[in-house]
N, C-alpha and C positions, 0 to 999 in steps of 0.2 A: 629235452631230448630224447625222454620218448617217445611223441609223435611224429619228430625224424626215422625214428627206428622203423615204428610203424607204416610207415610210409614208405619204407625202404621193403621193411620183411613182404609190405603186404601185396609188394610192386602197383602201388596206388599213382607212381610215374607213370606208367605208361598208359593213363585216361586223361594227362597235360594232352594237351594239341604242344610241338613245338609253336620259339617264337618264328618270325616271319621273317624273309631274310633280308625286309627293308629297316626290319627293326637289331637286327645281327650287330656284335661288333667291329666286325670290315665293312657295313654300308657306307654309305656315301651320306647319310643322316649322320649317325652317331659318328666320321670323321667328322662329322660341320662341324657339333655339340664339342667333340674334342676341344679340337680347335679354339672355338670360341671359351670356351673354361683355359687353354692356354694361354690365351692371349689376357683374357679375364688376371689370373695372377702374372701374368708381364707388367699390365697396367696398378696390381697390386702393389706390387716388387717398385717399382718406378715410381708408383708417392714415394712408398718409405724410403725410398734414396733422397727423395727430390726438399723432402719435409723432414727427414732425422739426420741425413749425413752434410745436406748442402744447406738445411737451415730458412727452409722456403717456406714460406705459412703455407695451413692449410690452405686457404681463398687460393694463395700466389700457384698450390701444388693443381689447381681445380679449374683455375685457369689457362695457367699450360696444356694441360689437357684439353680440355673446353675450345681450345685454339689450334689444336692440332686437331680433333674431332673438326672443326670448320674446313678446315687448309685441304686437310686429306678425303673433305668430300667433294671439293673445289677443284681440286686436282680429277680426279679422280670420273667429275661430271667434263669435265673438259675433256682428257683423254676421247672417252666412249664419244664426247658429240664429234669430238675430230674422226675416228674412226669407225661412227656409226652410221 
């Protein structure tokens, strides 16, 4: 706490370089990271729903997500080939 107060009082904050716009909270990079984090939370909740509410074994949930990953990659590949 004392270090923070000294940091402010001594105006040491003026010597720190600002964060570049590339790493700012509204940049494309950080927005993409946020979307990936939200996707991982959705997958976690989906796994919990499958195992706890539906009673599917853990390995079954992994198999479902693995197959969903394979099929989504297949569909994205086909779409990119058709329009690319």
